[in-house]
N, C-alpha and C positions, 0 to 999 in steps of 0.2 A: 160551543158558541150558541147563544140563545137564538131563537127564530127571528126575533126583531133585529138583533145585531147582524145576523147572516143576511136578512133582507136588505138592510142598510148597506152592507158591503157589496152586495150584488148590484144595488142601485148605483153605488159609487163607481163601480166598474163600467156600467152602462153609460154613466155620465162622462167618464174619462174618454170612452170610445167616441161618443157623440160629440164631445168638445173637440177632439182631434179632427173629426170629420168636418164639423161646421167651420172651424177656424182654418183647416187646410183648404177647403173649397173657397172660403172667403178670401184667403191670401192669393189664391190663383186668380180669382175674379178681380182683385184689386191690382195686382202687379202685372197681370197679363192682359186684362181687358179694360183697365181704367186709366192708369197713369200713362203719360207719354202718348204714343200713338196707338195704345192698346184698344181704344174705343173702336178702331177700324179693323181689328183682327177678327177673324171668323172662327178660329179654333186654336186649341192648345193640346199637344200630345194626340192630335187627330180626333179630339173630342170637341164638338161644336160648343160655342159659348152659351147657347141656350140650354144645352145639356148640363153644363157646369152650374148655371144659375138654378136649374131645376133640382140638381143634387144638393146645392147649398140650401135651398128652401126646404127640401125634405128633411135633411139632417137637422136643420134649425128647429123644425117642429118637434123632432124627437128630443133634442137638447132642451128645448123650452119645457116640454112635459116632464123630463127628468129633473130639471132644476126646480120646477114647482113641487114635485114630490119630495125632493131633498129638503126644501124649505119647510114643507109641511111636517116632515119627520123630525125637524129640529125646532119646531115651534116652541116647545117648553124651554129649550136653551135660550132662544131669543127673548122670551118673556122674562126669564130670570135675569139676563143681562140688563134689559131695560129697567127692571124693578130695582136693581142694585147699582145703577149707573151713578147715582148721586153719592154713593159711598160703598166701600167694601170691594171695589175692583182695583186690581193692580194696574199700574201704567202700561205694562206689557199686554194685559188682557184688553184694556181700553183701546190700545193701538190696533190690536188684532180685530176687535169688533168694528172699529172705524173702517178698516180695509174691507171687511165683509159687507158693511153698509155701502161702500163705494161700488163693490161688485154688483150688489143688488140694484143700485141706482143706474149704473152703467148698462146692465142687462135690460132694464126697463126702457132706457133710451134707444138702445140698439133694436130691441124687439118692437118698440113703437114705430120707429122710423122704417124698419124693414116691413112690418105689416101694412103700414100706410102705402109704401111704394108698391108692394105686391098687390094690394087691394084696388087702389085707385089709379096707379100708373104702372101696370105690369111690365111695360117695356123699358122702364127707367134703368139706366146702367148698361143697356145694350147699345142703343143708338141715340144720337141727338143730345141736346143740352138741357132738355126739360127736367125740372126738379133736381138739378145737379147739386144744389146746396143741401138738400135733404140727404142725398146719397153721400155727400162728403161728411155730414154729421154721422151718418151710419158707419162709414168707413173709419173715421178718426176715433170715435168712441169705441168702435169694435176693436181697433188695434190696441187701445189702452186696456180694454177688457181682456184681450188675448194675453197681455203681460200679467194682469192680475189673476186670471184663472190659472195660468201656468204656475205662478208662484203658489197659489192656493193648493193646487194638486201636488206640487213638489213637496210641500210641507206635510202632506198626508199620504205620500206614496207608500211608505212601508206599512202604514196602518191599513191601507186599502188592499194591498197585494200580498202582505205577509201575515195578516191576522188569521186568515183561514188555515194556513199551514201550521202556524204556531198553535192555534186552538186544537187542531187535529193531533199534533204531537203531545200537547198537554192532556187531551182526552185519552189518548192511547196509554200515556203514562199513568193516568188516573183510573184506568180500568174500563174505559169505554163510555162513561157517563157524559152528560152535557155540561160544558163549562161556560159560565156566563161572565161577561165583561161589563163593567160599568163604563159609561161614556158621557160625553157632553157636560151639561150643567151639573149633573150628579157628581162628577169628578171634581169640578171646579169648586163647589161649595159644600161638599160633604164635611162633616165633623169627624175627625179620626178618633174621637174619644167618646165615652159615654154610651148612648144607646146604639151606636153603630158598631160596637164591638161586643155586644152581648144580646142574647135572647133571654126568655124566661128559663131556659134549660141549659144553655152553654155560654161560655165566655171565650173570646179569642184574644190572645196576646199578639198584636200586630208586629211587635219587635222580633218575634220568633218566626213569623211567616215569611216564606220566600216566594210566594205567589206561584206555587207549582200547579195549583188547580185541582189537586186531589179531593179537597173537601167539597168544592162546588160540583164536581162530577159525582161524588158520592151522595150528595143531598138530593133527595127526590121531591122536595117541596119548594124549590126556587127561593131559598132563604138567603143564599150567599152569592156575591158577585166579586170579581177580581178588579182591582184598580191596578192598571199596568202602565204606568208612566216611567220615563227614563230614570227619574230619581225618586219615584214614589210608587212602590209595588207592595201590595198586601191584599188580603181578603177583606171584604166589607160586608157587614150584616145589613142587607138592604130591605128585607121583608121579615122582620122579627116575629110578626104575628103569624107567619106561616110555620114556624118551628113547632114540631110535634114532640120533640125530645127523644128522637130515635138514637141519637148519639153516633150516627154514622160518620159525621165529620170528625169526631174525637178519634174514632178508630182509624180513619183514613189518613190523618195527619201524622207524618213521620217526624215532625219537629216538636211535637208536644205543644203546639200553639193553642189547641182547644182544651178546655177543661169543663167538666160538668158544674152546674150551679148546685150548691148543696141544698138539700131539702126538696129537690124536684124528682119526680118519678119519670122513668123512661116509658114512652108510649110507642105503639106500633106506627111505622111510617105509613102515611096515606099515599 
């Protein structure tokens, strides 16, 4: 697994943990200290309400920082979606993008109302009725966001928590090299023909490829990446200009998917 993909997977794990913490403490504050006669309770599980609020604020800051980093790492994906919105996007992809925009807008509302209350009315939500309408907006949109984030994580659960073990297994099978996976916009809009299946030195027949990862592990120049979707699995030439013609991929592939380009000379791998 490439360093970038591994960093993204670790960030996703941090975001899952912080989301569980921020929504968990938020639900406690809502159901135990807000609805009904909860405004007059002093503690839950022997923990004071002020401590619950402080925990919620602390993990909310961690969640906000992780979400910002997540959005920054997927900036290229977002730009590609926006550029192709007028044409070239499937209905399924548009629907998924709309859900992601909803999460972004909901998080902006929840963050804005939460920071406003924290900054200008730090006691809101503990005692009294002041700014109750702002707190209600924070809570209602937060509940909707909880549903959306849960669905978002559930759809990516295996990718977040199984990719590392899968990559390690593939790497071991491939002899210990680094295995790179293609992600995001590159998967959605790549062309499986032409320049993505050949360099100046080798060609790959994706029909023979079973995405075992042996070639990407053998390549020392970061030329190849794996596309690993449920119905779409094969190796992909992502950086053809990096190919030095060492032919290690040809030797590593047990399915004969790689073949040298006639008339090219083998050079030493850098």
